[in-house]
Backbone as XML, in Angstrom:
<?xml version="1.0"?>
<chain id="A" units="angstrom">
  <residue number="1" name="MET">
    <atom name="N" x="-124.398" y="-48.053" z="137.321"/>
    <atom name="CA" x="-123.109" y="-48.604" z="136.991"/>
    <atom name="C" x="-122.992" y="-50.089" z="137.451"/>
  </residue>
  <residue number="2" name="GLU">
    <atom name="N" x="-122.503" y="-50.939" z="136.576"/>
    <atom name="CA" x="-122.395" y="-52.373" z="136.940"/>
    <atom name="C" x="-121.171" y="-52.558" z="137.795"/>
  </residue>
  <residue number="3" name="PRO">
    <atom name="N" x="-121.232" y="-53.444" z="138.789"/>
    <atom name="CA" x="-120.146" y="-53.781" z="139.645"/>
    <atom name="C" x="-119.043" y="-54.452" z="138.843"/>
  </residue>
  <residue number="4" name="VAL">
    <atom name="N" x="-117.793" y="-54.188" z="139.107"/>
    <atom name="CA" x="-116.679" y="-54.782" z="138.475"/>
    <atom name="C" x="-115.914" y="-55.610" z="139.521"/>
  </residue>
  <residue number="5" name="ARG">
    <atom name="N" x="-115.562" y="-56.798" z="139.158"/>
    <atom name="CA" x="-114.746" y="-57.669" z="140.086"/>
    <atom name="C" x="-113.431" y="-57.887" z="139.443"/>
  </residue>
  <residue number="6" name="ILE">
    <atom name="N" x="-112.340" y="-57.588" z="140.295"/>
    <atom name="CA" x="-111.029" y="-57.746" z="139.872"/>
    <atom name="C" x="-110.358" y="-58.741" z="140.794"/>
  </residue>
  <residue number="7" name="SER">
    <atom name="N" x="-109.582" y="-59.663" z="140.210"/>
    <atom name="CA" x="-108.810" y="-60.590" z="140.946"/>
    <atom name="C" x="-107.403" y="-60.350" z="140.706"/>
  </residue>
  <residue number="8" name="ILE">
    <atom name="N" x="-106.458" y="-60.477" z="141.733"/>
    <atom name="CA" x="-105.115" y="-60.243" z="141.670"/>
    <atom name="C" x="-104.456" y="-61.595" z="141.979"/>
  </residue>
  <residue number="9" name="ILE">
    <atom name="N" x="-103.603" y="-62.106" z="141.112"/>
    <atom name="CA" x="-102.937" y="-63.381" z="141.404"/>
    <atom name="C" x="-101.435" y="-63.198" z="141.147"/>
  </residue>
  <residue number="10" name="GLY">
    <atom name="N" x="-100.668" y="-64.085" z="141.874"/>
    <atom name="CA" x="-99.208" y="-64.009" z="141.731"/>
    <atom name="C" x="-98.503" y="-64.783" z="142.799"/>
  </residue>
  <residue number="11" name="ILE">
    <atom name="N" x="-97.229" y="-64.832" z="142.761"/>
    <atom name="CA" x="-96.357" y="-65.542" z="143.628"/>
    <atom name="C" x="-96.315" y="-64.895" z="144.974"/>
  </residue>
  <residue number="12" name="ASP">
    <atom name="N" x="-96.246" y="-65.615" z="146.044"/>
    <atom name="CA" x="-96.181" y="-65.081" z="147.416"/>
    <atom name="C" x="-94.971" y="-64.137" z="147.551"/>
  </residue>
  <residue number="13" name="GLY">
    <atom name="N" x="-95.193" y="-63.014" z="148.182"/>
    <atom name="CA" x="-94.131" y="-62.026" z="148.425"/>
    <atom name="C" x="-93.761" y="-61.110" z="147.337"/>
  </residue>
  <residue number="14" name="PHE">
    <atom name="N" x="-94.608" y="-61.029" z="146.276"/>
    <atom name="CA" x="-94.247" y="-60.161" z="145.167"/>
    <atom name="C" x="-94.998" y="-58.915" z="145.062"/>
  </residue>
  <residue number="15" name="GLY">
    <atom name="N" x="-95.656" y="-58.536" z="146.216"/>
    <atom name="CA" x="-96.355" y="-57.239" z="146.238"/>
    <atom name="C" x="-97.783" y="-57.098" z="145.821"/>
  </residue>
  <residue number="16" name="LYS">
    <atom name="N" x="-98.518" y="-58.242" z="145.794"/>
    <atom name="CA" x="-99.867" y="-58.157" z="145.342"/>
    <atom name="C" x="-100.737" y="-57.299" z="146.307"/>
  </residue>
  <residue number="17" name="SER">
    <atom name="N" x="-100.547" y="-57.524" z="147.605"/>
    <atom name="CA" x="-101.317" y="-56.692" z="148.528"/>
    <atom name="C" x="-101.039" y="-55.213" z="148.472"/>
  </residue>
  <residue number="18" name="ALA">
    <atom name="N" x="-99.747" y="-54.908" z="148.484"/>
    <atom name="CA" x="-99.317" y="-53.497" z="148.406"/>
    <atom name="C" x="-99.897" y="-52.893" z="147.145"/>
  </residue>
  <residue number="19" name="THR">
    <atom name="N" x="-99.714" y="-53.482" z="145.994"/>
    <atom name="CA" x="-100.140" y="-52.985" z="144.734"/>
    <atom name="C" x="-101.657" y="-52.802" z="144.755"/>
  </residue>
  <residue number="20" name="THR">
    <atom name="N" x="-102.398" y="-53.816" z="145.229"/>
    <atom name="CA" x="-103.877" y="-53.820" z="145.315"/>
    <atom name="C" x="-104.280" y="-52.532" z="146.141"/>
  </residue>
  <residue number="21" name="LEU">
    <atom name="N" x="-103.661" y="-52.375" z="147.395"/>
    <atom name="CA" x="-104.037" y="-51.224" z="148.159"/>
    <atom name="C" x="-103.799" y="-49.889" z="147.572"/>
  </residue>
  <residue number="22" name="LYS">
    <atom name="N" x="-102.744" y="-49.787" z="146.850"/>
    <atom name="CA" x="-102.467" y="-48.520" z="146.110"/>
    <atom name="C" x="-103.470" y="-48.266" z="145.008"/>
  </residue>
  <residue number="23" name="ALA">
    <atom name="N" x="-103.825" y="-49.311" z="144.309"/>
    <atom name="CA" x="-104.851" y="-49.189" z="143.267"/>
    <atom name="C" x="-106.269" y="-48.820" z="143.944"/>
  </residue>
  <residue number="24" name="VAL">
    <atom name="N" x="-106.597" y="-49.501" z="144.938"/>
    <atom name="CA" x="-107.916" y="-49.223" z="145.654"/>
    <atom name="C" x="-107.980" y="-47.743" z="146.125"/>
  </residue>
  <residue number="25" name="HIS">
    <atom name="N" x="-106.899" y="-47.252" z="146.712"/>
    <atom name="CA" x="-106.881" y="-45.891" z="147.192"/>
    <atom name="C" x="-107.017" y="-44.934" z="146.058"/>
  </residue>
  <residue number="26" name="SER">
    <atom name="N" x="-106.331" y="-45.193" z="144.953"/>
    <atom name="CA" x="-106.394" y="-44.252" z="143.811"/>
    <atom name="C" x="-107.712" y="-44.314" z="143.159"/>
  </residue>
  <residue number="27" name="LEU">
    <atom name="N" x="-108.301" y="-45.485" z="142.931"/>
    <atom name="CA" x="-109.622" y="-45.656" z="142.272"/>
    <atom name="C" x="-110.777" y="-45.064" z="143.177"/>
  </residue>
  <residue number="28" name="SER">
    <atom name="N" x="-110.581" y="-45.144" z="144.490"/>
    <atom name="CA" x="-111.659" y="-44.763" z="145.369"/>
    <atom name="C" x="-111.881" y="-43.190" z="145.251"/>
  </residue>
  <residue number="29" name="LEU">
    <atom name="N" x="-110.966" y="-42.492" z="144.656"/>
    <atom name="CA" x="-111.260" y="-41.063" z="144.455"/>
    <atom name="C" x="-112.259" y="-40.801" z="143.433"/>
  </residue>
  <residue number="30" name="SER">
    <atom name="N" x="-112.492" y="-41.807" z="142.490"/>
    <atom name="CA" x="-113.462" y="-41.697" z="141.446"/>
    <atom name="C" x="-114.711" y="-42.539" z="141.656"/>
  </residue>
  <residue number="31" name="VAL">
    <atom name="N" x="-114.526" y="-43.731" z="142.173"/>
    <atom name="CA" x="-115.665" y="-44.678" z="142.403"/>
    <atom name="C" x="-115.544" y="-45.251" z="143.797"/>
  </residue>
  <residue number="32" name="PRO">
    <atom name="N" x="-116.698" y="-45.561" z="144.439"/>
    <atom name="CA" x="-116.703" y="-46.344" z="145.742"/>
    <atom name="C" x="-116.230" y="-47.783" z="145.438"/>
  </residue>
  <residue number="33" name="ILE">
    <atom name="N" x="-115.509" y="-48.323" z="146.464"/>
    <atom name="CA" x="-115.017" y="-49.639" z="146.374"/>
    <atom name="C" x="-115.248" y="-50.464" z="147.619"/>
  </residue>
  <residue number="34" name="CYS">
    <atom name="N" x="-115.734" y="-51.659" z="147.455"/>
    <atom name="CA" x="-115.821" y="-52.648" z="148.513"/>
    <atom name="C" x="-114.786" y="-53.632" z="148.318"/>
  </residue>
  <residue number="35" name="LYS">
    <atom name="N" x="-113.656" y="-53.658" z="149.098"/>
    <atom name="CA" x="-112.611" y="-54.563" z="149.005"/>
    <atom name="C" x="-112.968" y="-55.816" z="149.862"/>
  </residue>
  <residue number="36" name="ILE">
    <atom name="N" x="-113.005" y="-56.952" z="149.282"/>
    <atom name="CA" x="-113.359" y="-58.193" z="149.954"/>
    <atom name="C" x="-112.088" y="-58.996" z="150.256"/>
  </residue>
  <residue number="37" name="GLY">
    <atom name="N" x="-112.266" y="-60.197" z="150.805"/>
    <atom name="CA" x="-111.089" y="-60.973" z="151.198"/>
    <atom name="C" x="-110.662" y="-60.733" z="152.572"/>
  </residue>
  <residue number="38" name="ARG">
    <atom name="N" x="-109.328" y="-60.901" z="152.812"/>
    <atom name="CA" x="-108.883" y="-60.586" z="154.190"/>
    <atom name="C" x="-109.081" y="-59.105" z="154.515"/>
  </residue>
  <residue number="39" name="THR">
    <atom name="N" x="-109.605" y="-58.883" z="155.717"/>
    <atom name="CA" x="-109.858" y="-57.486" z="156.168"/>
    <atom name="C" x="-110.677" y="-56.729" z="155.062"/>
  </residue>
  <residue number="40" name="PRO">
    <atom name="N" x="-111.960" y="-57.085" z="154.859"/>
    <atom name="CA" x="-112.775" y="-56.361" z="153.931"/>
    <atom name="C" x="-113.047" y="-54.960" z="154.393"/>
  </residue>
  <residue number="41" name="PHE">
    <atom name="N" x="-113.119" y="-53.969" z="153.498"/>
    <atom name="CA" x="-113.474" y="-52.632" z="153.816"/>
    <atom name="C" x="-114.082" y="-51.921" z="152.622"/>
  </residue>
  <residue number="42" name="TYR">
    <atom name="N" x="-114.734" y="-50.892" z="152.920"/>
    <atom name="CA" x="-115.431" y="-49.974" z="151.904"/>
    <atom name="C" x="-114.602" y="-48.680" z="151.876"/>
  </residue>
  <residue number="43" name="ILE">
    <atom name="N" x="-114.336" y="-48.136" z="150.718"/>
    <atom name="CA" x="-113.600" y="-46.941" z="150.634"/>
    <atom name="C" x="-114.191" y="-46.053" z="149.539"/>
  </residue>
  <residue number="44" name="SER">
    <atom name="N" x="-114.454" y="-44.823" z="149.878"/>
    <atom name="CA" x="-114.998" y="-43.800" z="148.826"/>
    <atom name="C" x="-114.323" y="-42.515" z="149.151"/>
  </residue>
  <residue number="45" name="LYS">
    <atom name="N" x="-113.729" y="-41.871" z="148.123"/>
    <atom name="CA" x="-113.036" y="-40.612" z="148.249"/>
    <atom name="C" x="-112.033" y="-40.594" z="149.399"/>
  </residue>
  <residue number="46" name="GLY">
    <atom name="N" x="-111.400" y="-41.727" z="149.602"/>
    <atom name="CA" x="-110.316" y="-41.800" z="150.594"/>
    <atom name="C" x="-110.839" y="-42.160" z="151.907"/>
  </residue>
  <residue number="47" name="ASN">
    <atom name="N" x="-112.145" y="-42.122" z="152.176"/>
    <atom name="CA" x="-112.699" y="-42.455" z="153.527"/>
    <atom name="C" x="-112.994" y="-43.966" z="153.661"/>
  </residue>
  <residue number="48" name="ILE">
    <atom name="N" x="-112.320" y="-44.552" z="154.580"/>
    <atom name="CA" x="-112.368" y="-46.011" z="154.780"/>
    <atom name="C" x="-113.301" y="-46.424" z="155.956"/>
  </residue>
  <residue number="49" name="SER">
    <atom name="N" x="-114.149" y="-47.383" z="155.687"/>
    <atom name="CA" x="-114.932" y="-47.973" z="156.764"/>
    <atom name="C" x="-114.956" y="-49.470" z="156.640"/>
  </residue>
  <residue number="50" name="PRO">
    <atom name="N" x="-115.196" y="-50.224" z="157.749"/>
    <atom name="CA" x="-115.230" y="-51.590" z="157.708"/>
    <atom name="C" x="-116.367" y="-52.099" z="156.763"/>
  </residue>
  <residue number="51" name="CYS">
    <atom name="N" x="-116.107" y="-53.115" z="155.984"/>
    <atom name="CA" x="-117.145" y="-53.687" z="155.129"/>
    <atom name="C" x="-117.772" y="-54.890" z="155.955"/>
  </residue>
  <residue number="52" name="LEU">
    <atom name="N" x="-119.051" y="-54.807" z="156.207"/>
    <atom name="CA" x="-119.675" y="-55.848" z="156.972"/>
    <atom name="C" x="-119.607" y="-57.148" z="156.239"/>
  </residue>
  <residue number="53" name="PRO">
    <atom name="N" x="-119.481" y="-58.292" z="156.956"/>
    <atom name="CA" x="-119.403" y="-59.615" z="156.340"/>
    <atom name="C" x="-120.492" y="-59.879" z="155.295"/>
  </residue>
  <residue number="54" name="LYS">
    <atom name="N" x="-121.736" y="-59.522" z="155.613"/>
    <atom name="CA" x="-122.814" y="-59.830" z="154.655"/>
    <atom name="C" x="-122.600" y="-59.002" z="153.373"/>
  </residue>
  <residue number="55" name="THR">
    <atom name="N" x="-122.164" y="-57.800" z="153.502"/>
    <atom name="CA" x="-121.962" y="-56.977" z="152.262"/>
    <atom name="C" x="-120.761" y="-57.549" z="151.485"/>
  </residue>
  <residue number="56" name="ALA">
    <atom name="N" x="-119.690" y="-57.881" z="152.126"/>
    <atom name="CA" x="-118.594" y="-58.458" z="151.438"/>
    <atom name="C" x="-118.960" y="-59.821" z="150.739"/>
  </residue>
  <residue number="57" name="ASN">
    <atom name="N" x="-119.754" y="-60.640" z="151.379"/>
    <atom name="CA" x="-120.189" y="-61.860" z="150.786"/>
    <atom name="C" x="-121.099" y="-61.618" z="149.650"/>
  </residue>
  <residue number="58" name="PHE">
    <atom name="N" x="-121.942" y="-60.595" z="149.698"/>
    <atom name="CA" x="-122.829" y="-60.254" z="148.602"/>
    <atom name="C" x="-121.912" y="-59.957" z="147.254"/>
  </residue>
  <residue number="59" name="PHE">
    <atom name="N" x="-120.986" y="-59.126" z="147.415"/>
    <atom name="CA" x="-120.083" y="-58.814" z="146.309"/>
    <atom name="C" x="-119.301" y="-60.003" z="145.902"/>
  </residue>
  <residue number="60" name="GLU">
    <atom name="N" x="-118.876" y="-60.883" z="146.788"/>
    <atom name="CA" x="-118.067" y="-62.040" z="146.459"/>
    <atom name="C" x="-118.976" y="-63.036" z="145.635"/>
  </residue>
  <residue number="61" name="ASN">
    <atom name="N" x="-120.257" y="-63.093" z="145.951"/>
    <atom name="CA" x="-121.162" y="-64.041" z="145.298"/>
    <atom name="C" x="-121.752" y="-63.545" z="143.960"/>
  </residue>
  <residue number="62" name="LEU">
    <atom name="N" x="-121.490" y="-62.273" z="143.585"/>
    <atom name="CA" x="-122.091" y="-61.648" z="142.344"/>
    <atom name="C" x="-121.725" y="-62.522" z="141.115"/>
  </residue>
  <residue number="63" name="SER">
    <atom name="N" x="-120.543" y="-62.994" z="141.029"/>
    <atom name="CA" x="-120.061" y="-63.731" z="139.844"/>
    <atom name="C" x="-120.596" y="-65.098" z="139.722"/>
  </residue>
  <residue number="64" name="GLU">
    <atom name="N" x="-121.096" y="-65.638" z="140.891"/>
    <atom name="CA" x="-121.589" y="-66.970" z="140.858"/>
    <atom name="C" x="-123.079" y="-67.111" z="140.331"/>
  </residue>
  <residue number="65" name="GLY">
    <atom name="N" x="-123.751" y="-65.979" z="140.297"/>
    <atom name="CA" x="-125.163" y="-66.037" z="139.860"/>
    <atom name="C" x="-125.343" y="-66.154" z="138.421"/>
  </residue>
</chain>
C-alpha cells in the first residue's frame, strides 16, 4: 500500500485539530496512521503510541522526493 499524505488547512479556531483527530481515530480502525506535526503519534486499531521524530520526519519528507 502506498502512503497517503493529507493536509488540513483552514482559519484558526474552526476545528481543524478536533476534526483531524476524529478522522484519524476512525481511519485507524482500518489502516495504521502516523500523524505528524505537533505531537506526532502512531495509531493502529485505536492503540496510540508516540511517533519517534525520525519516523515522523521520514513521512513528512516523502512528498519532497
